[in-house]
N, C-alpha and C positions, 0 to 999 in steps of 0.2 A: 315705604315698601320698595319703591323704585331704586332708591339709593342702596338698599340692602342687596338687591339683585345685581346692581352694577358692581358693588364691592365683591360679591361672590364670583361674578364673571371675571373681574380683574385678577382675583386670587387664582382662579382656575387657569386663566391664560398664562399667568406667571409660572404656575406649577408645570404646565405643559411645556413651556419654553425651557424650563430648567431640566425637566426629564428628557426633552428632545435632544439636548446637548450631550446626554450621557451615552457612551458607547458600551453596549453590553455584549452584543453578538449579532452576527448576520452572515449570510453566505457571501462568497467572493471567489475570485480566481487569480491564478498566478500571472503576473505580467513579466517578471524576470526572476531568476533564481541563481544564487551563488552556492554551488555545492561544497566549496571549501569551508564556508562558515555555516551552512545550512540556514541561510537567511534568504528571504524572498521579498519582492515587491508585489503587493497584493491590491487589487482593485475591488472595492466593495460592490456587491451585486445588487444593492437596493439604493436608489437615490433618496435624497432628503427633501422633505417638503418644508420650505422656508416660511417664516411668519407671514409674509405677504402673499402666500399661496403659490409661489413659483417652485419649480422642481430643480434641484441642483445635484449634479454628480459629485460625490465626495472625492477629495484628493487621494491619489494613490498612496497607500501605506508603505513605508520603506523600512528596511532592516527588521523584517518580521520573522521571528523564530518559527521554523516549520517542525511539526511533530512527526517523528519516525519512531515507531514502537521499539522498545529494547531496554537494555540496562547499560551500565558503564562500559561493559566489555562486549556486549552483543547488540546487534541492531538488525531490524528488518528494513531493508533498503529498497527503493524503487526510483524510477525516473520521475522527474517533475517538470514536464514541458510547459511552455506558455499555454495558458488556457485551462490548466488543471483546476477543477472545481473543488471547493471545500468549505469549511466553516471558520469564520474569524471569531476568536474569543478575545475579549478585552479585560485586562486585569483590573481589579478593584483599586489597586495602588500602583504607583510607578514601579517599573521593573528594572530600571537602569542599574541600580546597585546590585540587584540579584543576578542579573546577567553577567556582571563582571566578577562577583565574589561568591555566588551561591548564597544560601541563606542559613539561618535567619539574619536579615539585615533590617535596619530602621528605615522607615519611609523617607524618601528624599524630598518630599514636598507635600503640599496640601491637596494636590490634584487627585481626582478619582475618575475611573472609567474613561480614560483619555484615549484618543485615537493613536497616540504614540506608544501605547502599551498593549500591542496586539500580539496574538499568537494565531497560527494557521494550522488547521487539521485537514489535510487533503482526504478526499474520498467521498464526501457528501456530494450527491449528484442531482442535477435537474433531470427531467424526463428526456431532454435532448441527448444526454450522455449516459443514460442508463445502459447497463451491460446486458446484451441479449443472451437468453438461455443460460443464465447464471445458475450453477448447481445449487440445489437446496439441501444437500446432505453433506455431512462432514465439513471439512475446510480445505483450503488450498491456495494456489497462486496460478494465475492464468493471464494470457494476453486477451485482447478484446473478443476475438472470434473463437477462442478456445482451442486453436490449433497447437499451441504450446501451453501445457498445463501440468501441474502437480496436484493431485487430488487425494486427500486422506479421508478415509471413512472407517467405520468399525470393521469392515470386511478386509481392508488392506490399503495399499498405496498404489496408485496408477500414475505413471509418468507418460505423457503423450507429447510427441513432436512430429507434426505432420501425419504421415501414414505409419509411423513407428510408435509402438507402445510397449511399456514394460510394467507388469503388474506383480506386486509382491503380496501374497496372502499367507495364512497359516499353512496352506497346503503346498506352498512352493512359489516358484517364480515362472511367470508366463511372458513370452516375448513374441512380438510380431514385427516383421520387417527384416532387412538385411543386417548382418553383424560382421564387423571387421575387427579381428584380433591382431594386434601388432606385437605382442609379447607372448611368452610361454604361458600356456593355460594348463592347469593341473587339477585333476579331480582327486581329492584326498579321501573321500568317503562316498560310498554308494557306487553307482554305475552310470555310464554314459551311453545314450542310445540316440540314433538318428533314424527317424521313420520307424520301421519295424526291425531295425538292426540293433542288437544289444552288443556293444563292443566287448564286454567282459566275457561273454559266453559264445560269441559268434565264431564259427569255424568254416573253412573252405574245404570242399571235397575234391578229389581228383587232382591234387597238387603233388608233383614229384619233388622229393627232397634233393637239393643240390649239395655239392661238396664245399662251397664257400659261404661266406657271409655276405649279406646285402650291404651295399655302400650307400651312404647318404640317408636322409630322412625318409621315412615311409610315407 
């Protein structure tokens, strides 16, 4: 009976060691980023427990493709500073040939779930980097404190930049803050009003007509 237990323990230990070497997925963060190639150096966020019980920090992953949502012609881009958190995915097979030629391509070797075949998806966050007061309706883009934000909901679109905002709804456009116009502005349909003054119908009383024309812009 003792020998059977020992055999089972040995098999279990061997299985755990084999599984422990497989790289499937874990959180991590950016150490360096090459925007020209969209490749990053990524540090794994969880250390590895070695067979002798010691804890070891994994080597930094290099030349890791970074995920930016989009298509061949369009992309959603954003900065990727050092420390950006995310999730590391490891391919079942070597991706060397696929990265160079796209697919389908034959496997380049027998290796599986290797640390050299990693991909990085930024955006997964620990509590330390959670975004405060993140909106729960619609979708949009924002800096961390919400002072610069584009927010799309069923009601419309709101663009915020500091104390200035622009809101577009089915009822029209609302704007708060100062506006500077550097070129000609033309109203082709409807009317223009400022405060209680309607430009199209507004008249002045008690004005004497002169003999000449006015010079220069009004």
